[in-house]
C-alpha positions as CSV (number, residue, x, y, z in Angstrom):
1,M,-3.3,-43.8,-10.8
2,T,-3.9,-40.8,-13.1
3,S,-6.7,-40.2,-15.6
4,N,-7.4,-37.9,-18.4
5,P,-11.1,-37.2,-18.7
6,T,-10.7,-34.6,-21.4
7,G,-9.1,-37.2,-23.8
8,S,-6.4,-34.7,-24.7
9,A,-3.7,-37.4,-24.7
10,Q,-5.4,-39.2,-27.6
11,P,-3.6,-37.2,-30.4
12,A,-0.3,-37.9,-28.9
13,L,-1.1,-41.6,-28.5
14,Q,-2.2,-41.7,-32.2
15,S,1.1,-40.1,-33.2
16,V,3.0,-42.8,-31.4
17,V,0.9,-45.5,-33.1
18,N,1.4,-44.0,-36.5
19,F,5.1,-43.6,-36.0
20,R,5.5,-47.2,-34.8
21,R,3.3,-48.8,-37.5
22,D,6.3,-49.9,-39.6
23,A,8.9,-50.1,-36.8
24,P,7.9,-52.5,-34.1
25,P,9.5,-51.7,-30.7
26,N,12.4,-53.9,-29.5
27,R,12.4,-55.9,-26.3
28,T,14.1,-53.1,-24.3
29,E,11.4,-50.6,-25.3
30,V,8.6,-53.1,-24.4
31,E,10.1,-53.7,-21.0
32,A,10.5,-49.9,-20.4
33,A,6.8,-49.5,-21.3
34,I,5.8,-52.1,-18.8
35,A,7.9,-50.4,-16.1
36,T,6.1,-47.2,-17.0
37,I,2.7,-48.9,-16.4
38,L,3.9,-50.1,-13.0
39,R,4.8,-46.6,-12.1
40,W,1.5,-45.4,-13.4
41,I,-0.5,-47.7,-11.1
42,G,1.5,-46.5,-8.1
43,E,4.2,-49.2,-7.9
44,D,7.9,-49.1,-7.7
45,P,9.4,-51.2,-10.6
46,G,12.7,-51.1,-8.9
47,R,11.7,-53.0,-5.7
48,D,12.8,-56.6,-5.3
49,G,9.5,-58.2,-6.2
50,L,9.1,-56.2,-9.4
51,A,12.7,-55.9,-10.6
52,D,12.3,-58.6,-13.2
53,T,8.6,-58.1,-13.8
54,P,8.9,-56.1,-17.1
55,K,11.1,-58.9,-18.5
56,R,8.6,-61.6,-17.4
57,V,5.6,-59.7,-18.8
58,A,7.3,-59.2,-22.1
59,L,8.0,-63.0,-22.3
60,A,4.4,-63.7,-21.4
61,L,3.1,-61.3,-24.1
62,E,5.2,-63.2,-26.6
63,E,3.5,-66.4,-25.7
64,H,0.0,-64.9,-25.4
65,F,0.2,-63.4,-28.9
66,S,2.3,-66.0,-30.7
67,G,-0.5,-66.6,-33.2
68,Y,0.5,-63.5,-35.2
69,A,3.6,-65.4,-36.3
70,Q,1.6,-68.5,-37.3
71,D,-0.1,-69.5,-40.6
72,P,-3.3,-71.3,-39.7
73,A,-4.1,-72.2,-43.4
74,G,-0.6,-73.7,-43.8
75,M,-1.3,-76.1,-40.9
76,L,-4.0,-77.8,-42.9
77,H,-2.2,-78.4,-46.2
78,R,-1.0,-81.9,-45.4
79,T,-4.0,-84.2,-45.8
80,F,-4.6,-88.0,-46.2
81,E,-6.9,-89.8,-48.6
82,E,-6.8,-93.3,-47.1
83,T,-10.2,-93.0,-45.5
84,A,-11.9,-96.1,-46.9
85,G,-14.8,-93.9,-48.1
86,Y,-15.5,-92.3,-44.7
87,D,-17.9,-89.4,-45.3
88,E,-19.4,-88.7,-41.9
89,A,-18.7,-85.9,-39.5
90,I,-15.3,-85.7,-37.8
91,V,-15.6,-83.8,-34.5
92,L,-12.9,-82.6,-32.1
93,R,-14.6,-81.7,-28.9
94,G,-13.7,-79.4,-26.1
95,I,-10.4,-77.9,-27.4
96,P,-9.3,-75.6,-24.6
97,F,-7.9,-72.2,-25.4
98,A,-6.8,-68.9,-23.8
99,S,-7.2,-65.7,-25.8
100,H,-7.4,-62.0,-25.0
101,C,-10.1,-59.5,-25.9
102,E,-9.0,-56.7,-28.1
103,H,-10.9,-54.1,-26.1
104,H,-9.3,-54.5,-22.7
105,M,-6.7,-57.2,-23.3
106,A,-8.5,-59.3,-20.7
107,P,-8.4,-63.1,-20.9
108,I,-11.0,-65.0,-22.8
109,I,-10.9,-68.6,-21.5
110,G,-12.9,-71.2,-23.3
111,Q,-13.3,-74.4,-25.4
112,A,-13.9,-75.0,-29.1
113,W,-15.8,-77.7,-30.9
114,V,-14.6,-78.2,-34.4
115,A,-16.4,-80.4,-37.0
116,Y,-16.1,-81.1,-40.7
117,V,-17.5,-83.6,-43.1
118,P,-14.6,-84.7,-45.4
119,S,-14.8,-84.7,-49.2
120,G,-12.3,-87.4,-50.0
121,R,-9.4,-86.2,-47.8
122,V,-8.9,-85.8,-44.0
123,V,-6.4,-83.8,-42.0
124,G,-4.6,-84.9,-38.8
125,I,-6.9,-84.0,-35.8
126,S,-4.0,-82.2,-34.0
127,K,-4.0,-79.7,-36.9
128,L,-7.6,-78.7,-36.1
129,A,-6.5,-77.9,-32.5
130,R,-3.5,-76.0,-33.9
131,V,-5.8,-73.8,-36.0
132,V,-7.8,-72.9,-32.9
133,E,-4.6,-72.1,-31.0
134,A,-3.2,-69.9,-33.8
135,Y,-6.3,-67.7,-33.9
136,A,-6.7,-67.7,-30.1
137,K,-3.2,-66.4,-29.6
138,R,-4.1,-63.0,-30.9
139,L,-6.2,-60.0,-29.8
140,Q,-9.7,-61.3,-30.5
141,I,-13.4,-61.0,-30.3
142,Q,-15.1,-64.3,-30.0
143,E,-17.3,-63.8,-33.0
144,R,-14.4,-63.2,-35.4
145,M,-12.4,-66.0,-34.0
146,T,-15.3,-68.5,-34.6
147,S,-15.6,-67.4,-38.2
148,Q,-11.8,-67.4,-38.8
149,I,-11.5,-71.0,-37.7
150,A,-14.5,-72.2,-39.8
151,N,-13.6,-70.2,-42.9
152,T,-10.0,-71.4,-42.9
153,I,-11.0,-75.0,-42.6
154,D,-13.5,-74.5,-45.4
155,E,-11.2,-72.7,-47.8
156,V,-8.3,-75.2,-47.4
157,L,-9.9,-78.6,-47.0
158,K,-13.0,-77.8,-49.1
159,P,-15.1,-80.3,-47.1
160,K,-18.8,-80.9,-47.5
161,G,-19.4,-78.9,-44.4
162,V,-17.8,-77.2,-41.4
163,G,-19.2,-76.4,-37.9
164,V,-17.4,-74.5,-35.2
165,I,-18.8,-73.8,-31.8
166,I,-17.0,-71.7,-29.1
167,K,-18.0,-71.4,-25.5
168,A,-15.9,-68.9,-23.4
169,T,-15.8,-66.8,-20.4
170,H,-14.7,-63.2,-20.9
171,H,-12.8,-61.6,-18.0
172,C,-13.6,-58.2,-19.3
173,M,-17.1,-58.7,-17.9
174,T,-16.5,-61.2,-15.1
175,T,-13.5,-59.5,-13.3
176,R,-14.0,-55.9,-14.3
177,G,-16.8,-53.6,-15.7
178,I,-20.2,-55.2,-15.0
179,H,-18.6,-57.9,-12.7
180,K,-20.8,-60.8,-13.7
181,P,-18.9,-64.0,-12.8
182,G,-20.3,-67.4,-13.9
183,T,-21.4,-66.1,-17.3
184,D,-20.2,-67.5,-20.6
185,M,-20.8,-66.8,-24.3
186,I,-21.5,-69.3,-27.1
187,T,-20.9,-68.5,-30.8
188,T,-21.3,-70.7,-33.8
189,R,-20.3,-70.8,-37.5
190,M,-22.0,-73.4,-39.7
191,L,-21.0,-73.9,-43.4
192,G,-22.1,-76.3,-46.1
193,C,-24.1,-79.3,-44.8
194,F,-24.0,-78.1,-41.2
195,K,-25.8,-75.0,-42.3
196,D,-28.2,-76.7,-44.7
197,D,-29.1,-79.8,-42.7
198,A,-30.9,-78.9,-39.5
199,A,-30.6,-82.4,-38.0
200,R,-26.8,-82.5,-38.5
201,R,-26.5,-79.0,-37.0
202,Q,-28.5,-79.9,-34.0
203,E,-26.5,-83.1,-33.5
204,L,-23.4,-81.0,-33.3
205,M,-24.9,-78.5,-30.9
206,T,-25.9,-81.2,-28.5
207,M,-22.2,-82.1,-28.1
208,V,-21.6,-78.8,-26.3
209,E,-21.7,-79.5,-22.6
């Protein structure tokens, strides 16, 4: 594997980024880039075990980052008002997700707890999970993802309050770098009554296992 301690390749890389900003590469170009990476690490992309790897990786990347083609806000527009006056918290617990950090493209594996207190209308609970998934399937940092989920629910549903808690393991620090397996990170975003009412906020926090 080669390295460039002087950083002299950076201007060339920036040139490629600028050139490609308005012209996304096609599938053939992506597969060629993956084959280049295989050669860079010292592998032979033409050997039997790797012959189809560039194609498989391109397909995997499409799945990993499918959130860019999704509209999280649009997922929440269909609501229901037949609630018989229900005005307590609705909590969807332990929503599993897999994301990737934007710094190393390493996996972020975790769970999300999403809560809101309705103001006359509710949304199908599967839509809350879809919002989590749409933001997770992008290059992320956990803090931003937490805020994006909460802010979107707040802006579209206009509830009395929103609470989002995310607990995740970051492979950029468990399998590389500092190598600290067994650690996880918790982030929260509290809006409305979850921010103003300490008891309600604490009740939600206790649901995180």
